[in-house]
C-alpha positions as YAML, in Angstrom:
chain: A
units: angstrom
residues:
- id: 1
  name: MET
  ca: [0.00, 0.00, 0.00]
- id: 2
  name: SER
  ca: [1.39, 3.43, -0.96]
- id: 3
  name: LYS
  ca: [2.07, 6.00, 1.72]
- id: 4
  name: HIS
  ca: [-0.20, 9.01, 2.02]
- id: 5
  name: ARG
  ca: [1.60, 12.17, 0.93]
- id: 6
  name: ASP
  ca: [0.67, 15.64, 2.06]
- id: 7
  name: HIS
  ca: [-0.79, 17.88, -0.66]
- id: 8
  name: GLY
  ca: [-2.90, 20.93, -1.22]
- id: 9
  name: GLY
  ca: [-6.55, 20.38, -2.04]
- id: 10
  name: GLY
  ca: [-8.69, 18.16, 0.17]
- id: 11
  name: LEU
  ca: [-11.54, 20.64, 0.24]
- id: 12
  name: ASP
  ca: [-14.06, 17.90, 1.06]
- id: 13
  name: ALA
  ca: [-12.29, 17.22, 4.34]
- id: 14
  name: ALA
  ca: [-12.24, 20.93, 5.15]
- id: 15
  name: VAL
  ca: [-15.98, 21.22, 4.54]
- id: 16
  name: ALA
  ca: [-16.62, 18.19, 6.73]
- id: 17
  name: ARG
  ca: [-14.56, 19.72, 9.54]
- id: 18
  name: TYR
  ca: [-15.64, 23.37, 9.41]
- id: 19
  name: GLY
  ca: [-19.10, 23.10, 7.87]
- id: 20
  name: GLY
  ca: [-20.91, 25.00, 5.18]
- id: 21
  name: GLU
  ca: [-21.63, 24.01, 1.59]
- id: 22
  name: LYS
  ca: [-18.77, 23.27, -0.77]
- id: 23
  name: SER
  ca: [-20.01, 26.03, -3.09]
- id: 24
  name: GLU
  ca: [-19.41, 28.58, -0.31]
- id: 25
  name: TRP
  ca: [-15.71, 27.79, -0.09]
- id: 26
  name: ILE
  ca: [-12.63, 29.12, -1.90]
- id: 27
  name: ASP
  ca: [-9.84, 26.58, -2.32]
- id: 28
  name: ILE
  ca: [-6.53, 28.44, -2.57]
- id: 29
  name: SER
  ca: [-4.49, 25.56, -1.17]
- id: 30
  name: THR
  ca: [-3.25, 24.69, -4.68]
- id: 31
  name: GLY
  ca: [-1.34, 26.69, -7.27]
- id: 32
  name: ILE
  ca: [-3.87, 26.34, -10.07]
- id: 33
  name: ASN
  ca: [-4.81, 29.34, -12.22]
- id: 34
  name: PRO
  ca: [-8.31, 30.35, -11.05]
- id: 35
  name: THR
  ca: [-9.16, 31.61, -14.56]
- id: 36
  name: PRO
  ca: [-8.80, 28.51, -16.76]
- id: 37
  name: TYR
  ca: [-8.24, 28.40, -20.48]
- id: 38
  name: PRO
  ca: [-11.63, 28.46, -22.32]
- id: 39
  name: ILE
  ca: [-11.98, 24.97, -23.74]
- id: 40
  name: GLY
  ca: [-14.67, 25.79, -26.31]
- id: 41
  name: ASP
  ca: [-16.47, 23.04, -28.22]
- id: 42
  name: ILE
  ca: [-14.99, 19.56, -28.40]
- id: 43
  name: ALA
  ca: [-15.70, 17.38, -31.44]
- id: 44
  name: PRO
  ca: [-17.90, 14.36, -30.59]
- id: 45
  name: ASP
  ca: [-15.37, 11.91, -32.06]
- id: 46
  name: ALA
  ca: [-12.79, 13.08, -29.49]
- id: 47
  name: TRP
  ca: [-14.99, 11.28, -26.95]
- id: 48
  name: SER
  ca: [-16.13, 8.29, -28.97]
- id: 49
  name: GLN
  ca: [-12.97, 7.17, -30.81]
- id: 50
  name: LEU
  ca: [-9.50, 6.11, -29.73]
- id: 51
  name: PRO
  ca: [-7.07, 9.04, -30.09]
- id: 52
  name: ASP
  ca: [-5.51, 8.92, -33.54]
- id: 53
  name: ALA
  ca: [-1.88, 9.47, -34.46]
- id: 54
  name: ALA
  ca: [-2.57, 12.79, -36.15]
- id: 55
  name: ALA
  ca: [-4.09, 14.29, -32.99]
- id: 56
  name: GLN
  ca: [-1.19, 13.03, -30.89]
- id: 57
  name: ASP
  ca: [1.35, 14.41, -33.37]
- id: 58
  name: ALA
  ca: [-0.43, 17.77, -33.38]
- id: 59
  name: LEU
  ca: [-0.18, 18.00, -29.59]
- id: 60
  name: ILE
  ca: [3.52, 17.10, -29.62]
- id: 61
  name: GLN
  ca: [4.26, 19.71, -32.30]
- id: 62
  name: SER
  ca: [2.36, 22.34, -30.32]
- id: 63
  name: ALA
  ca: [4.38, 21.46, -27.22]
- id: 64
  name: ARG
  ca: [7.64, 21.57, -29.17]
- id: 65
  name: SER
  ca: [6.88, 25.05, -30.43]
- id: 66
  name: PHE
  ca: [5.51, 26.47, -27.15]
- id: 67
  name: TRP
  ca: [8.43, 25.33, -25.01]
- id: 68
  name: ASN
  ca: [11.13, 25.85, -27.66]
- id: 69
  name: VAL
  ca: [12.18, 22.22, -27.35]
- id: 70
  name: PRO
  ca: [15.65, 21.69, -28.83]
- id: 71
  name: ARG
  ca: [15.95, 19.82, -32.10]
- id: 72
  name: GLY
  ca: [16.56, 16.12, -31.54]
- id: 73
  name: ALA
  ca: [14.82, 15.95, -28.17]
- id: 74
  name: ALA
  ca: [11.74, 13.76, -27.82]
- id: 75
  name: ILE
  ca: [8.44, 14.64, -26.13]
- id: 76
  name: LEU
  ca: [6.04, 12.30, -24.37]
- id: 77
  name: ALA
  ca: [2.49, 13.37, -23.48]
- id: 78
  name: ALA
  ca: [0.94, 11.61, -20.49]
- id: 79
  name: PRO
  ca: [-2.20, 11.75, -18.31]
- id: 80
  name: GLY
  ca: [-0.71, 14.29, -15.90]
- id: 81
  name: ALA
  ca: [2.82, 14.96, -14.67]
- id: 82
  name: SER
  ca: [2.07, 12.75, -11.65]
- id: 83
  name: SER
  ca: [1.83, 9.65, -13.84]
- id: 84
  name: LEU
  ca: [5.29, 10.44, -15.22]
- id: 85
  name: ILE
  ca: [6.74, 11.09, -11.76]
- id: 86
  name: ALA
  ca: [5.50, 7.69, -10.60]
- id: 87
  name: ARG
  ca: [7.30, 5.89, -13.44]
- id: 88
  name: LEU
  ca: [10.57, 7.82, -13.73]
- id: 89
  name: PRO
  ca: [12.45, 5.80, -11.06]
- id: 90
  name: ALA
  ca: [12.05, 2.67, -13.19]
- id: 91
  name: LEU
  ca: [14.28, 4.13, -15.91]
- id: 92
  name: TRP
  ca: [17.48, 3.32, -13.99]
- id: 93
  name: PRO
  ca: [18.83, 0.58, -11.69]
- id: 94
  name: VAL
  ca: [17.92, 1.25, -8.07]
- id: 95
  name: GLY
  ca: [20.45, 3.58, -6.45]
- id: 96
  name: LYS
  ca: [20.69, 6.93, -4.68]
- id: 97
  name: VAL
  ca: [18.60, 9.96, -5.62]
- id: 98
  name: GLU
  ca: [19.18, 13.52, -4.40]
- id: 99
  name: ILE
  ca: [15.97, 15.48, -3.75]
- id: 100
  name: GLN
  ca: [16.71, 18.50, -1.60]
- id: 101
  name: THR
  ca: [13.92, 19.55, 0.73]
- id: 102
  name: PRO
  ca: [11.56, 21.25, 1.14]
- id: 103
  name: THR
  ca: [9.98, 20.47, -2.20]
- id: 104
  name: TYR
  ca: [7.06, 18.68, -3.87]
- id: 105
  name: ASN
  ca: [6.93, 15.33, -2.09]
- id: 106
  name: GLU
  ca: [5.69, 13.07, -4.90]
- id: 107
  name: HIS
  ca: [9.21, 12.76, -6.31]
- id: 108
  name: ALA
  ca: [10.67, 11.34, -3.10]
- id: 109
  name: GLY
  ca: [7.59, 9.16, -2.66]
- id: 110
  name: ALA
  ca: [7.98, 7.67, -6.13]
- id: 111
  name: PHE
  ca: [11.69, 6.88, -5.76]
- id: 112
  name: ASP
  ca: [11.14, 5.50, -2.25]
- id: 113
  name: ALA
  ca: [8.39, 3.22, -3.58]
- id: 114
  name: HIS
  ca: [10.87, 1.83, -6.13]
- id: 115
  name: GLY
  ca: [13.45, 1.07, -3.43]
- id: 116
  name: TRP
  ca: [15.79, 4.02, -3.96]
- id: 117
  name: LEU
  ca: [17.72, 5.70, -1.15]
- id: 118
  name: VAL
  ca: [16.44, 9.28, -1.03]
- id: 119
  name: LEU
  ca: [19.03, 11.91, -0.04]
- id: 120
  name: ASN
  ca: [17.52, 15.18, 1.20]
- id: 121
  name: LYS
  ca: [20.73, 17.22, 1.03]
- id: 122
  name: PRO
  ca: [23.40, 17.79, -1.67]
- id: 123
  name: ASP
  ca: [25.31, 14.54, -2.16]
- id: 124
  name: GLN
  ca: [27.97, 13.77, -4.74]
- id: 125
  name: ALA
  ca: [27.11, 10.06, -4.47]
- id: 126
  name: ALA
  ca: [23.68, 10.50, -6.05]
- id: 127
  name: ASP
  ca: [22.95, 8.64, -9.28]
- id: 128
  name: VAL
  ca: [19.95, 10.85, -10.08]
- id: 129
  name: GLN
  ca: [19.10, 14.38, -8.96]
- id: 130
  name: VAL
  ca: [15.53, 15.74, -8.94]
- id: 131
  name: VAL
  ca: [14.78, 19.47, -8.71]
- id: 132
  name: VAL
  ca: [11.53, 21.39, -8.93]
- id: 133
  name: HIS
  ca: [12.14, 24.60, -10.90]
- id: 134
  name: PRO
  ca: [10.75, 26.97, -9.70]
- id: 135
  name: ASN
  ca: [10.51, 25.07, -6.45]
- id: 136
  name: ASN
  ca: [7.26, 24.35, -4.68]
- id: 137
  name: PRO
  ca: [6.66, 25.90, -2.13]
- id: 138
  name: ASP
  ca: [9.38, 28.59, -1.99]
- id: 139
  name: GLY
  ca: [9.90, 29.42, -5.67]
- id: 140
  name: ARG
  ca: [13.64, 28.67, -5.67]
- id: 141
  name: LEU
  ca: [15.23, 28.79, -9.11]
- id: 142
  name: TRP
  ca: [18.03, 26.33, -9.80]
- id: 143
  name: GLN
  ca: [21.26, 27.14, -11.64]
- id: 144
  name: HIS
  ca: [23.06, 24.91, -14.12]
- id: 145
  name: GLY
  ca: [26.07, 24.51, -11.83]
- id: 146
  name: GLU
  ca: [23.89, 23.02, -9.09]
- id: 147
  name: LEU
  ca: [22.75, 20.12, -11.28]
- id: 148
  name: THR
  ca: [25.64, 17.68, -11.02]
- id: 149
  name: ALA
  ca: [24.34, 14.09, -10.88]
- id: 150
  name: PRO
  ca: [24.81, 11.65, -13.80]
- id: 151
  name: TYR
  ca: [21.07, 12.00, -14.53]
- id: 152
  name: VAL
  ca: [18.88, 15.02, -13.72]
- id: 153
  name: ILE
  ca: [15.10, 15.39, -13.61]
- id: 154
  name: ILE
  ca: [13.85, 19.00, -13.73]
- id: 155
  name: ASP
  ca: [10.21, 19.44, -12.80]
- id: 156
  name: GLU
  ca: [9.09, 22.66, -14.50]
- id: 157
  name: SER
  ca: [5.40, 22.31, -13.60]
- id: 158
  name: PHE
  ca: [5.28, 25.97, -12.53]
- id: 159
  name: CYS
  ca: [7.84, 27.38, -14.98]
- id: 160
  name: ASP
  ca: [5.30, 28.66, -17.50]
- id: 161
  name: VAL
  ca: [4.86, 31.79, -15.35]
- id: 162
  name: THR
  ca: [8.58, 32.49, -15.81]
- id: 163
  name: PRO
  ca: [9.35, 30.99, -19.23]
- id: 164
  name: GLU
  ca: [12.63, 32.89, -19.47]
- id: 165
  name: GLU
  ca: [13.95, 30.78, -16.56]
- id: 166
  name: SER
  ca: [13.35, 27.41, -18.23]
- id: 167
  name: LEU
  ca: [16.29, 25.00, -18.32]
- id: 168
  name: ILE
  ca: [14.86, 23.16, -21.33]
- id: 169
  name: GLU
  ca: [18.13, 23.49, -23.27]
- id: 170
  name: ARG
  ca: [19.74, 20.97, -20.90]
- id: 171
  name: VAL
  ca: [17.86, 18.08, -22.53]
- id: 172
  name: THR
  ca: [20.46, 18.07, -25.32]
- id: 173
  name: ASP
  ca: [23.00, 16.52, -22.93]
- id: 174
  name: GLY
  ca: [21.22, 13.15, -23.14]
- id: 175
  name: ARG
  ca: [20.96, 12.77, -19.36]
- id: 176
  name: THR
  ca: [18.30, 15.34, -18.43]
- id: 177
  name: ILE
  ca: [14.51, 14.97, -18.42]
- id: 178
  name: VAL
  ca: [12.30, 18.05, -18.10]
- id: 179
  name: LEU
  ca: [8.70, 17.67, -16.89]
- id: 180
  name: LYS
  ca: [5.91, 20.06, -17.84]
- id: 181
  name: SER
  ca: [2.44, 20.24, -16.31]
- id: 182
  name: PHE
  ca: [-0.60, 21.52, -18.16]
- id: 183
  name: GLY
  ca: [-2.97, 21.86, -15.23]
- id: 184
  name: LYS
  ca: [-1.36, 24.76, -13.35]
- id: 185
  name: PHE
  ca: [-0.82, 27.61, -15.82]
- id: 186
  name: TRP
  ca: [-3.85, 26.80, -17.97]
- id: 187
  name: GLY
  ca: [-6.01, 26.10, -14.91]
- id: 188
  name: LEU
  ca: [-7.22, 22.73, -16.19]
- id: 189
  name: ALA
  ca: [-5.89, 20.31, -13.58]
- id: 190
  name: GLY
  ca: [-8.85, 17.98, -14.10]
- id: 191
  name: LEU
  ca: [-7.86, 17.45, -17.73]
- id: 192
  name: ARG
  ca: [-4.82, 15.43, -16.57]
- id: 193
  name: LEU
  ca: [-2.12, 16.30, -19.07]
- id: 194
  name: GLY
  ca: [1.63, 16.42, -18.60]
- id: 195
  name: PHE
  ca: [4.80, 16.09, -20.65]
- id: 196
  name: ALA
  ca: [8.29, 14.61, -20.36]
- id: 197
  name: ILE
  ca: [11.03, 16.01, -22.61]
- id: 198
  name: GLY
  ca: [14.46, 14.48, -23.07]
- id: 199
  name: ALA
  ca: [16.74, 12.29, -25.15]
- id: 200
  name: PRO
  ca: [14.82, 9.87, -27.42]
- id: 201
  name: GLU
  ca: [16.32, 6.83, -25.71]
- id: 202
  name: LEU
  ca: [15.04, 7.91, -22.28]
- id: 203
  name: ILE
  ca: [11.66, 9.07, -23.56]
- id: 204
  name: ASP
  ca: [11.10, 5.85, -25.53]
- id: 205
  name: ARG
  ca: [11.66, 3.80, -22.38]
- id: 206
  name: LEU
  ca: [9.33, 6.05, -20.40]
- id: 207
  name: SER
  ca: [6.71, 5.79, -23.13]
- id: 208
  name: ALA
  ca: [6.80, 1.99, -22.87]
- id: 209
  name: LEU
  ca: [6.03, 2.29, -19.16]
- id: 210
  name: ILE
  ca: [3.07, 4.63, -19.80]
- id: 211
  name: GLY
  ca: [1.48, 2.50, -22.51]
- id: 212
  name: PRO
  ca: [-0.59, 3.39, -25.60]
- id: 213
  name: TRP
  ca: [-3.43, 5.91, -25.83]
- id: 214
  name: ALA
  ca: [-2.37, 7.49, -22.57]
- id: 215
  name: VAL
  ca: [-3.85, 10.92, -23.35]
- id: 216
  name: SER
  ca: [-7.59, 11.21, -23.96]
- id: 217
  name: GLY
  ca: [-9.05, 12.63, -27.16]
- id: 218
  name: PRO
  ca: [-10.47, 15.73, -25.42]
- id: 219
  name: ALA
  ca: [-7.11, 16.38, -23.74]
- id: 220
  name: LEU
  ca: [-5.31, 16.15, -27.09]
- id: 221
  name: SER
  ca: [-7.74, 18.65, -28.61]
- id: 222
  name: ILE
  ca: [-7.74, 21.15, -25.74]
- id: 223
  name: GLY
  ca: [-4.00, 20.85, -25.16]
- id: 224
  name: SER
  ca: [-3.16, 21.60, -28.79]
- id: 225
  name: ALA
  ca: [-5.44, 24.64, -28.88]
- id: 226
  name: ALA
  ca: [-4.09, 26.06, -25.63]
- id: 227
  name: LEU
  ca: [-0.42, 25.57, -26.48]
- id: 228
  name: ASN
  ca: [-0.97, 27.30, -29.81]
- id: 229
  name: ASP
  ca: [-2.71, 30.29, -28.20]
- id: 230
  name: ALA
  ca: [0.26, 32.58, -27.54]
- id: 231
  name: THR
  ca: [-1.99, 35.61, -27.06]
- id: 232
  name: TRP
  ca: [-3.81, 33.99, -24.15]
- id: 233
  name: GLY
  ca: [-0.56, 32.88, -22.59]
- id: 234
  name: ALA
  ca: [1.05, 36.33, -22.71]
- id: 235
  name: ALA
  ca: [-2.03, 38.07, -21.34]
- id: 236
  name: THR
  ca: [-2.36, 35.48, -18.59]
- id: 237
  name: ASN
  ca: [1.20, 36.01, -17.37]
- id: 238
  name: ILE
  ca: [0.64, 39.75, -17.11]
- id: 239
  name: LYS
  ca: [-2.58, 39.16, -15.19]
- id: 240
  name: LEU
  ca: [-1.06, 36.60, -12.82]
- id: 241
  name: ASN
  ca: [1.80, 38.94, -11.94]
- id: 242
  name: LYS
  ca: [-0.63, 41.70, -11.03]
- id: 243
  name: LEU
  ca: [-2.79, 39.38, -8.93]
- id: 244
  name: SER
  ca: [0.16, 37.91, -7.02]
- id: 245
  name: GLU
  ca: [1.31, 41.45, -6.20]
- id: 246
  name: LYS
  ca: [-2.20, 42.19, -4.96]
- id: 247
  name: LEU
  ca: [-2.09, 39.09, -2.75]
- id: 248
  name: ASP
  ca: [1.29, 40.09, -1.30]
- id: 249
  name: LEU
  ca: [-0.02, 43.53, -0.41]
- id: 250
  name: LEU
  ca: [-3.12, 42.07, 1.21]
- id: 251
  name: LEU
  ca: [-1.08, 39.66, 3.34]
- id: 252
  name: LYS
  ca: [1.53, 42.27, 4.23]
- id: 253
  name: ASN
  ca: [-1.21, 44.23, 5.94]
- id: 254
  name: LYS
  ca: [-2.03, 41.09, 7.96]
- id: 255
  name: ASP
  ca: [1.50, 40.68, 9.38]
- id: 256
  name: ALA
  ca: [2.44, 37.87, 7.02]
- id: 257
  name: LYS
  ca: [5.96, 37.93, 5.59]
- id: 258
  name: CYS
  ca: [6.36, 36.76, 1.99]
- id: 259
  name: LEU
  ca: [9.14, 34.17, 1.67]
- id: 260
  name: GLY
  ca: [8.80, 33.55, -2.07]
- id: 261
  name: GLY
  ca: [6.76, 31.50, -4.50]
- id: 262
  name: THR
  ca: [5.56, 32.16, -8.05]
- id: 263
  name: SER
  ca: [2.74, 34.22, -9.51]
- id: 264
  name: LEU
  ca: [0.46, 31.19, -9.06]
- id: 265
  name: PHE
  ca: [1.20, 30.63, -5.36]
- id: 266
  name: ARG
  ca: [2.86, 32.59, -2.57]
- id: 267
  name: LEU
  ca: [4.62, 31.32, 0.55]
- id: 268
  name: TYR
  ca: [4.18, 33.35, 3.74]
- id: 269
  name: GLU
  ca: [5.62, 33.20, 7.23]
- id: 270
  name: VAL
  ca: [3.12, 33.75, 10.03]
- id: 271
  name: PRO
  ca: [3.40, 33.32, 13.82]
- id: 272
  name: ASN
  ca: [1.24, 30.18, 13.86]
- id: 273
  name: ALA
  ca: [0.41, 28.46, 10.59]
- id: 274
  name: ARG
  ca: [-2.26, 26.15, 11.98]
- id: 275
  name: ALA
  ca: [-4.08, 29.01, 13.71]
- id: 276
  name: PHE
  ca: [-3.82, 31.04, 10.50]
- id: 277
  name: GLN
  ca: [-5.34, 28.20, 8.46]
- id: 278
  name: ASP
  ca: [-8.07, 27.75, 11.05]
- id: 279
  name: LYS
  ca: [-8.96, 31.44, 10.94]
- id: 280
  name: LEU
  ca: [-9.25, 31.40, 7.14]
- id: 281
  name: ALA
  ca: [-11.28, 28.20, 7.23]
- id: 282
  name: LYS
  ca: [-13.87, 29.82, 9.47]
- id: 283
  name: GLY
  ca: [-14.33, 32.29, 6.62]
- id: 284
  name: ARG
  ca: [-14.69, 29.40, 4.15]
- id: 285
  name: VAL
  ca: [-11.20, 29.80, 2.65]
- id: 286
  name: TRP
  ca: [-8.95, 26.74, 2.45]
- id: 287
  name: SER
  ca: [-5.17, 27.24, 2.55]
- id: 288
  name: ARG
  ca: [-2.07, 25.06, 2.60]
- id: 289
  name: ILE
  ca: [0.18, 24.44, 5.59]
- id: 290
  name: PHE
  ca: [3.06, 21.99, 5.90]
- id: 291
  name: PRO
  ca: [3.80, 19.17, 8.36]
- id: 292
  name: TYR
  ca: [7.46, 20.26, 8.56]
- id: 293
  name: SER
  ca: [6.85, 23.93, 9.43]
- id: 294
  name: ASP
  ca: [4.85, 25.63, 12.17]
- id: 295
  name: THR
  ca: [5.03, 29.03, 10.48]
- id: 296
  name: TRP
  ca: [4.65, 28.48, 6.72]
- id: 297
  name: VAL
  ca: [1.38, 28.94, 4.88]
- id: 298
  name: ARG
  ca: [0.97, 28.84, 1.11]
- id: 299
  name: LEU
  ca: [-1.82, 30.64, -0.70]
- id: 300
  name: GLY
  ca: [-2.90, 30.44, -4.31]
- id: 301
  name: LEU
  ca: [-4.97, 33.05, -6.11]
- id: 302
  name: PRO
  ca: [-8.71, 33.27, -5.45]
- id: 303
  name: PRO
  ca: [-11.24, 33.56, -8.31]
- id: 304
  name: GLU
  ca: [-11.73, 37.13, -9.49]
- id: 305
  name: ASP
  ca: [-15.12, 37.47, -7.76]
- id: 306
  name: LYS
  ca: [-13.89, 36.05, -4.41]
- id: 307
  name: TRP
  ca: [-11.25, 38.54, -3.28]
- id: 308
  name: ASP
  ca: [-13.70, 40.17, -0.87]
- id: 309
  name: GLN
  ca: [-14.33, 36.82, 0.77]
- id: 310
  name: LEU
  ca: [-10.58, 36.24, 1.23]
- id: 311
  name: GLU
  ca: [-10.11, 39.69, 2.74]
- id: 312
  name: ALA
  ca: [-13.06, 39.17, 5.09]
- id: 313
  name: ALA
  ca: [-11.64, 35.81, 6.23]
- id: 314
  name: LEU
  ca: [-8.28, 37.46, 6.96]
...
């Protein structure tokens, strides 16, 4: 049986504990864009037929263009970045993996489940190094010189808000895999779409572990349209930057110190994180705290029509 890993979300449990109707709540415990990409109409055959090669190729080409994937690198689309994270440890013989903490805990969980020794601090003995870039929850950006293991996995699930910081060019070295998530920036986490980018030999092996027809027809259609919509992407980044600045200002006036994050989520230091979460929950706002810190709280962005509710809860 797999171990339970702490995450954002879990709004059902919050409602059960604090009361109210689910529709009354704001869930800002995740870093998902509250204004999702408009999916439009989906062709009926996207639901009724197995995804065809042309639709899959169209998605891959859209991804290659959007992320400026280097020539010669391969791209694998999958049903969410989490499904890729779960399978990545199987690419190499069991050994030592460096995953510095704090960070997104699914990576350590996946390697641990495959029998790897997980090293939480820098270690020259590591066979594989995993970094989240920018890091969740503090927004740390990694530098090339810090990535030293024989194989490197770079999780860029939140990098679309800072595309200029992407380390995608590293995939040309043949020993780096970059992960991309579709759910965060485009606000469509329920679509379950993610990508792995790297040397063809590594991506082919990962593809064999995922299996055929991994991405649904609707996800292929919506993903292609969104990745090709540069206008929406540029406007969204401008908007997210403004909203995250607004959130910082709101929390500054509530004696919360910003420690970092991205424009999709912010990490704050407060005197008592659990009491802070409890206070927000009484106002029907769900936030994220961490089992390893008594003072950290992470907040995402509320929907545009819910800022007053957040301020009232604070």
